[in-house]
C-alpha positions in Angstrom: 5.3 19.8 8.0 6.4 16.2 8.3 9.5 14.7 6.7 9.6 11.1 5.7 12.9 9.4 4.7 12.9 6.1 2.9 15.6 3.8 1.5 14.8 2.9 -2.1 16.2 1.2 -5.1 15.8 4.3 -7.3 19.3 4.5 -8.8 19.4 7.0 -11.6 17.8 9.9 -13.4 15.8 7.5 -15.5 14.4 5.8 -12.4 13.5 9.2 -10.9 11.7 10.0 -14.1 9.7 6.8 -13.8 8.5 7.5 -10.3 7.9 11.2 -10.8 4.2 11.0 -12.0 3.4 8.6 -9.1 5.0 10.7 -6.4 3.7 14.0 -7.8 0.2 12.6 -7.7 0.5 11.2 -4.2 2.5 13.9 -2.4 2.6 16.8 -4.8 5.2 18.2 -7.2 8.2 19.7 -5.4 7.5 17.9 -2.1 10.0 15.1 -2.7 13.5 14.3 -3.9 15.7 11.3 -4.2 19.4 11.4 -3.3 20.8 8.9 -5.9 24.4 9.7 -4.7 23.6 8.3 -1.2 24.3 4.5 -1.0 20.7 4.0 0.4 19.2 6.1 -2.4 17.2 8.1 0.1 13.8 9.4 -0.9 12.9 12.5 1.3 9.2 13.6 1.3 8.2 16.9 3.0 4.4 17.1 3.3 1.5 17.4 5.6 -1.1 14.6 6.0 0.7 11.9 3.8 1.7 8.7 5.5 4.8 6.6 4.8 2.5 3.9 3.6 1.1 6.2 0.9 4.6 7.1 -0.3 5.6 3.4 -0.3 2.6 2.5 -2.4 3.3 5.2 -4.9 6.9 4.0 -5.3 5.7 0.4 -5.7 3.2 1.4 -8.4 6.2 2.7 -10.4 8.0 -0.6 -9.9 10.4 0.3 -7.2 10.9 -0.5 -3.5 10.9 1.8 -0.5 11.2 1.2 3.2 11.2 3.7 6.0 14.6 4.5 7.4 14.7 4.2 11.2 
């Protein structure tokens, strides 16, 4: 299982609700979470066979930004 961590601008529960359908479709329900308490608003995705680019595109479709943490 691969873990992808991304810095986002997903700031609150309402933002999480907005991205939920996009991320559930792309990576699967229960395979991701956003730490809105972290200053970088870190999105963590645990999955197999999904690229960081796929995750980034799903977040962008919801109207938010995401970039891979190095």
